[in-house]
C-alpha positions as CSV (number, residue, x, y, z in Angstrom):
1,M,64.0,-41.4,-166.5
2,Q,65.6,-42.0,-163.1
3,I,67.9,-39.4,-161.5
4,K,71.0,-41.6,-162.2
5,E,70.2,-41.7,-165.9
6,V,69.9,-37.9,-166.0
7,Q,73.2,-37.6,-164.2
8,E,74.9,-39.8,-166.8
9,K,73.3,-38.2,-169.8
10,L,73.9,-34.6,-168.8
11,K,77.0,-35.0,-166.7
12,I,75.4,-33.3,-163.8
13,S,75.4,-34.1,-160.0
14,S,72.3,-35.2,-158.1
15,Y,73.0,-32.4,-155.7
16,T,72.7,-29.8,-158.5
17,L,69.5,-31.5,-159.7
18,R,68.0,-31.3,-156.2
19,Y,69.0,-27.7,-155.9
20,Y,67.3,-26.8,-159.2
21,E,64.2,-28.5,-157.8
22,K,64.4,-26.6,-154.5
23,M,64.7,-23.3,-156.4
24,G,61.5,-24.2,-158.4
25,L,63.2,-24.5,-161.7
26,I,62.1,-28.1,-162.3
27,Q,59.4,-30.3,-160.9
28,P,60.0,-33.9,-161.7
29,Y,57.2,-36.4,-161.2
30,R,57.5,-38.7,-158.2
31,D,56.2,-42.3,-158.3
32,E,54.5,-44.3,-155.6
33,N,57.9,-45.0,-153.9
34,G,58.8,-41.3,-153.9
35,Y,61.5,-41.7,-156.6
36,R,62.0,-38.9,-159.0
37,N,61.1,-39.6,-162.7
38,Y,62.3,-37.0,-165.2
39,S,60.4,-36.6,-168.5
40,E,62.1,-35.6,-171.8
41,E,60.7,-32.1,-171.2
42,D,62.4,-32.0,-167.8
43,V,65.7,-33.1,-169.4
44,H,65.4,-30.4,-172.0
45,K,64.6,-27.8,-169.4
46,I,67.7,-28.9,-167.4
47,E,69.8,-28.5,-170.5
48,R,68.6,-25.0,-170.9
49,I,69.3,-24.2,-167.2
50,M,72.8,-25.6,-167.5
51,F,73.5,-23.4,-170.5
52,L,72.2,-20.3,-168.8
53,R,74.3,-21.0,-165.7
54,D,77.4,-21.5,-167.9
55,I,77.0,-17.8,-169.0
56,N,76.4,-16.7,-165.4
57,V,72.7,-15.8,-165.7
58,P,71.3,-15.5,-162.2
59,I,68.8,-18.1,-160.9
60,E,66.0,-15.6,-160.6
61,D,66.4,-14.6,-164.3
62,I,66.4,-18.2,-165.3
63,K,63.2,-18.8,-163.4
64,D,61.6,-15.8,-165.2
65,I,62.7,-17.2,-168.6
66,L,61.3,-20.7,-167.9
67,N,58.0,-19.2,-166.6
68,N,57.7,-17.0,-169.7
69,K,57.8,-13.8,-167.6
70,V,60.6,-12.4,-169.7
71,T,62.1,-13.4,-173.0
72,F,65.6,-14.9,-173.5
73,Q,66.6,-11.8,-175.5
74,D,65.5,-9.4,-172.7
75,V,67.6,-11.3,-170.2
76,L,70.6,-11.4,-172.6
77,E,70.3,-7.7,-173.1
78,N,70.4,-7.0,-169.3
79,H,73.2,-9.5,-168.9
80,I,75.2,-7.8,-171.6
81,E,74.8,-4.5,-169.9
82,K,76.1,-5.9,-166.6
83,V,79.0,-7.5,-168.3
84,N,79.8,-4.3,-170.2
85,T,79.7,-2.4,-166.9
86,E,82.2,-4.8,-165.5
87,I,84.4,-4.6,-168.6
88,E,84.4,-0.8,-168.5
89,S,85.3,-0.8,-164.8
90,L,88.2,-3.2,-165.4
91,Q,89.3,-1.2,-168.4
92,Y,89.3,2.0,-166.3
93,I,91.4,0.2,-163.6
94,K,93.8,-1.1,-166.2
95,N,94.2,2.4,-167.7
96,M,94.9,4.0,-164.3
97,C,97.4,1.3,-163.4
98,E,99.2,1.8,-166.7
99,D,99.3,5.6,-165.9
100,L,100.8,4.8,-162.5
101,K,103.4,2.5,-164.1
102,E,104.2,5.0,-166.9
103,K,104.8,7.9,-164.4
104,N,107.1,5.6,-162.5
105,I,105.8,6.7,-159.1
106,P,107.8,4.8,-156.5
107,L,105.6,5.3,-153.4
108,L,102.0,4.4,-153.0
109,D,101.7,7.1,-150.3
110,Q,102.7,9.7,-152.8
111,V,99.6,9.0,-154.9
112,I,97.3,8.8,-151.8
113,E,98.5,12.1,-150.3
114,D,98.8,14.1,-153.5
115,N,95.8,12.6,-155.2
116,Q,97.9,13.0,-158.4
117,I,99.5,10.8,-161.1
118,G,102.3,13.0,-162.4
119,D,100.6,16.2,-163.4
120,K,97.2,14.7,-163.6
121,K,94.8,15.3,-160.7
122,V,92.9,12.2,-159.6
123,K,89.6,12.0,-157.6
124,K,89.6,10.1,-154.4
125,R,86.8,7.8,-155.5
126,D,88.7,6.9,-158.7
127,L,91.7,5.9,-156.6
128,K,89.4,3.9,-154.4
129,K,88.3,1.8,-157.4
130,V,91.9,0.8,-158.0
131,F,92.6,0.0,-154.4
132,D,89.4,-2.0,-154.0
133,Y,90.3,-4.0,-157.0
134,F,93.7,-4.9,-155.5
135,K,92.0,-5.9,-152.3
136,K,91.1,-9.1,-154.0
137,D,94.6,-10.3,-153.3
138,Q,94.7,-9.2,-149.7
139,T,95.7,-11.5,-147.0
140,V,92.9,-13.6,-145.6
141,I,92.6,-16.3,-143.0
142,I,90.1,-19.1,-142.8
143,G,89.8,-21.2,-139.6
144,T,90.8,-20.7,-136.0
145,R,93.8,-18.5,-135.5
146,V,95.0,-17.0,-132.2
147,T,97.8,-14.4,-131.8
148,I,99.9,-13.4,-128.8
149,R,97.7,-10.4,-128.6
150,D,94.7,-12.6,-127.9
151,I,96.6,-14.3,-125.1
152,V,97.5,-10.9,-123.6
153,S,93.9,-9.7,-123.8
154,S,92.9,-12.7,-121.6
155,I,95.1,-11.5,-118.7
156,P,92.5,-9.3,-117.0
157,I,90.0,-12.2,-116.9
158,A,92.7,-14.5,-115.6
159,I,93.6,-12.0,-112.9
160,F,90.0,-11.7,-111.8
161,L,89.5,-15.5,-111.7
162,S,92.8,-16.0,-109.9
163,V,91.7,-13.6,-107.2
164,I,88.6,-15.7,-106.7
165,I,90.7,-18.9,-106.6
166,G,93.0,-17.2,-104.1
167,F,90.2,-16.5,-101.7
168,L,88.8,-20.0,-102.1
169,V,92.2,-21.4,-101.3
170,V,92.9,-19.2,-98.3
171,V,89.4,-19.5,-96.8
172,G,88.2,-22.8,-98.0
173,I,91.2,-25.1,-97.4
174,P,91.7,-24.2,-93.7
175,N,88.0,-24.8,-93.0
176,M,88.3,-28.2,-94.8
177,I,91.3,-29.1,-92.7
178,V,89.5,-28.2,-89.5
179,S,86.6,-30.4,-90.5
180,V,88.9,-33.3,-91.3
181,N,90.8,-33.0,-88.0
182,K,87.5,-33.0,-86.1
183,Q,86.5,-36.2,-87.7
184,F,89.7,-37.9,-86.9
185,S,89.8,-36.6,-83.3
186,N,86.9,-38.9,-82.4
187,T,88.8,-41.9,-83.6
188,S,91.8,-43.9,-82.4
189,N,93.7,-42.6,-85.4
190,D,96.4,-40.0,-84.5
191,L,96.2,-38.3,-87.9
192,Y,96.3,-34.5,-87.6
193,I,96.8,-32.1,-90.5
194,P,98.5,-28.8,-89.6
195,I,96.4,-25.7,-90.2
196,F,97.8,-22.6,-91.8
197,K,96.3,-19.2,-90.8
198,P,94.8,-17.0,-93.6
199,S,97.0,-14.0,-94.2
200,G,98.0,-11.6,-96.9
201,F,101.0,-13.7,-97.8
202,T,98.9,-16.9,-98.3
203,L,96.3,-15.0,-100.3
204,A,99.1,-13.6,-102.6
205,I,100.5,-17.2,-103.0
206,G,97.0,-18.5,-103.9
207,I,96.4,-15.7,-106.4
208,I,99.7,-16.2,-108.1
209,L,99.3,-20.0,-108.3
210,G,95.8,-19.6,-109.6
211,F,97.0,-17.1,-112.3
212,I,99.8,-19.4,-113.4
213,L,97.4,-22.3,-113.7
214,L,94.8,-20.3,-115.7
215,E,97.5,-18.9,-118.1
216,I,98.8,-22.4,-118.7
217,I,95.3,-23.7,-119.6
218,I,94.7,-20.7,-121.8
219,I,98.0,-21.1,-123.6
220,L,97.5,-24.8,-124.2
221,C,94.0,-24.2,-125.5
222,N,95.3,-21.5,-127.9
223,A,97.9,-23.8,-129.2
224,K,95.1,-25.8,-130.8
225,Q,95.1,-23.7,-133.9
226,N,93.8,-24.7,-137.3
227,Y,93.8,-22.2,-140.1
228,I,94.9,-21.5,-143.7
229,K,96.4,-18.2,-144.7
230,F,96.3,-16.7,-148.2
231,V,99.0,-14.2,-149.2
232,D,99.9,-13.0,-152.7
233,N,102.6,-15.5,-153.5
234,H,102.0,-18.5,-151.3
235,I,99.6,-20.4,-149.0
236,S,100.4,-21.0,-145.3
237,I,98.8,-23.7,-143.2
238,C,98.9,-24.0,-139.4
239,S,97.2,-27.1,-137.9
240,Y,97.6,-29.0,-134.6
241,H,96.8,-32.1,-136.7
242,Y,100.2,-31.8,-138.5
243,Q,102.3,-29.7,-136.1
244,K,103.4,-30.0,-132.5
245,R,101.7,-27.5,-130.1
246,V,105.1,-26.5,-128.9
247,S,106.0,-25.5,-132.4
248,I,102.8,-23.6,-132.9
249,L,103.3,-21.7,-129.6
250,K,106.9,-20.9,-130.5
251,S,106.0,-19.5,-133.9
252,M,103.1,-17.5,-132.3
253,I,105.3,-16.0,-129.6
254,L,108.3,-15.3,-131.8
255,K,106.1,-14.3,-134.8
256,K,107.9,-16.7,-137.1
257,E,104.9,-18.5,-138.7
258,S,106.6,-18.7,-142.0
259,K,109.3,-20.8,-140.5
260,H,107.1,-23.3,-138.7
261,N,103.9,-23.4,-140.8
262,I,103.3,-25.6,-143.9
263,K,103.9,-23.6,-147.0
264,Y,102.8,-24.1,-150.6
265,T,103.0,-21.9,-153.7
266,W,99.8,-21.3,-155.6
267,D,101.1,-23.4,-158.5
268,E,101.1,-26.4,-156.1
269,L,97.4,-26.1,-155.3
270,D,95.5,-28.5,-157.5
271,K,91.9,-27.8,-156.7
272,V,89.5,-26.7,-153.9
273,E,86.2,-28.2,-152.9
274,I,83.6,-26.1,-151.0
275,K,80.8,-28.0,-149.3
276,L,78.0,-26.8,-147.0
277,Y,77.1,-28.7,-143.9
278,F,74.6,-28.0,-141.1
279,E,75.7,-27.4,-137.5
280,N,73.2,-27.4,-134.6
281,K,74.1,-25.1,-131.7
282,S,72.3,-24.0,-128.6
283,T,71.3,-20.3,-128.6
284,G,70.1,-20.0,-125.0
285,R,66.4,-19.2,-124.7
286,S,65.8,-19.7,-128.4
287,G,66.8,-23.4,-128.1
288,I,68.7,-25.3,-130.7
289,K,69.4,-23.4,-133.9
290,T,70.8,-24.7,-137.2
291,F,73.7,-22.8,-138.7
292,Y,75.1,-23.1,-142.3
293,V,78.9,-23.7,-142.4
294,P,81.0,-23.7,-145.6
295,E,83.9,-26.2,-145.5
296,F,86.9,-25.7,-147.7
297,S,89.0,-28.8,-148.8
298,F,92.4,-28.0,-150.4
299,Y,94.0,-30.6,-152.6
300,F,97.7,-30.1,-153.4
301,K,99.6,-31.8,-156.2
302,D,101.8,-33.7,-153.8
303,G,98.7,-35.6,-152.5
304,F,98.3,-33.5,-149.3
305,K,94.7,-32.6,-148.4
306,Y,93.7,-30.0,-145.9
307,C,90.2,-29.3,-144.7
308,V,88.9,-26.4,-142.6
309,D,85.5,-24.9,-142.0
310,A,84.8,-21.2,-142.0
311,G,82.9,-21.3,-138.7
312,V,79.3,-20.2,-138.0
313,S,80.3,-16.6,-137.1
314,M,82.5,-15.9,-140.1
315,E,81.0,-13.9,-143.0
316,E,83.5,-11.9,-145.0
317,S,86.6,-14.2,-144.9
318,P,85.1,-17.1,-147.0
319,K,83.9,-14.6,-149.7
320,I,87.3,-13.0,-149.9
321,A,88.9,-16.4,-150.0
322,Y,86.6,-17.4,-152.8
323,R,87.5,-14.3,-154.8
324,I,91.2,-14.9,-154.3
325,L,90.9,-18.5,-155.5
326,R,88.9,-17.4,-158.5
327,N,91.4,-14.7,-159.4
328,K,94.2,-17.2,-159.1
329,N,92.4,-19.4,-161.6
330,I,92.2,-22.3,-159.1
331,D,89.7,-25.1,-160.0
332,I,86.8,-24.6,-157.6
333,Q,84.4,-27.5,-157.2
334,A,81.1,-26.6,-155.5
335,S,77.4,-27.0,-155.9
336,D,75.5,-24.3,-157.8
337,E,73.9,-23.0,-154.6
338,V,77.2,-22.5,-152.9
339,I,78.6,-20.8,-156.0
340,D,75.6,-18.6,-156.1
341,F,76.1,-17.5,-152.5
342,F,79.7,-16.5,-153.2
343,E,78.8,-14.7,-156.4
344,Q,76.1,-12.6,-154.8
345,N,76.4,-9.7,-152.3
346,E,72.8,-9.1,-151.3
347,L,72.3,-11.7,-148.6
348,K,74.5,-12.9,-145.7
349,L,75.4,-16.5,-145.4
350,Y,72.7,-17.5,-142.9
351,D,69.9,-15.6,-144.7
352,F,70.9,-17.0,-148.1
353,F,70.8,-20.7,-147.2
354,E,67.9,-20.3,-144.8
355,N,65.9,-19.1,-147.8
356,I,66.7,-22.5,-149.5
357,Y,66.6,-25.0,-146.6
358,H,64.3,-23.3,-144.1
359,K,66.0,-25.2,-141.2
360,N,64.8,-22.6,-138.7
361,G,61.8,-21.2,-140.4
362,K,58.1,-21.9,-140.8
363,N,58.7,-24.1,-143.9
364,R,61.0,-26.5,-142.0
């Protein structure tokens, strides 16, 4: 059975089938042309894998079941224990939240400072469980965002570079003028360029002009922003693809992003696709290195589509964004390996996908 036939029969993507193969869950036979041929036994195994994934059984446990290292009942027992632990944790959080609401405590700081709900003493670690749970709806930003603080922090570097530019202007330009005048003095051309003498005043002018030029360049570069911001009740998008840079700069300086950015409510978000792509970057002496970059595509009900990647240096923001989307019951479309990354906490983004693709390792 060819891969397309398996796709149609089981309603599964070719990407997922290849992922199962990479993880060692299935090993379809390959013919002389290198095409995959799935037997009925392979199809049955895939059906079993799909069912186990539907109930959130980890890939490693599925592998152990298929290799007869553990029984299905053993895995179910362990899985039930994990689910029960999560249920107990959520129930505990629910009970504490109900206590907070029942006591009608108006200020959060009152709970934190007194460690008390009414007349009931509460341990710090118990409060932390509640606060950590509500962190799932914290504000998170994916993409490239620059604030006015970032521009201000660039001022010392701009001053240093402008001093160098000032010296080059004061010392270099007069020498260039002298050289030009000497060349023209040996010809019939009467061209003569006046020479200004280096002084503290000319140096100051050179430094000021250099500083202004550098700041203009920095500001223009920072106006090229592209990010999406999640808050509790809406989504905010800032992108130079859809907004004028002047508008972006204005909102950044006046701190009025809500006025200039594109805004949607959560109900207006139809679905989100998360894809993984590879990005090759130079790492100096180590040469070219392949990075794994998750790309988020947001589809809104009015037909607007917005794409942004999380960047090779981002780690926590994509995971927080994924949790927020999941808690908001947004339809998330992604391959199993991408979902597995976001659901686990043991490995970082690079390490997780390097174990699968080996783009930089010995198994490349």
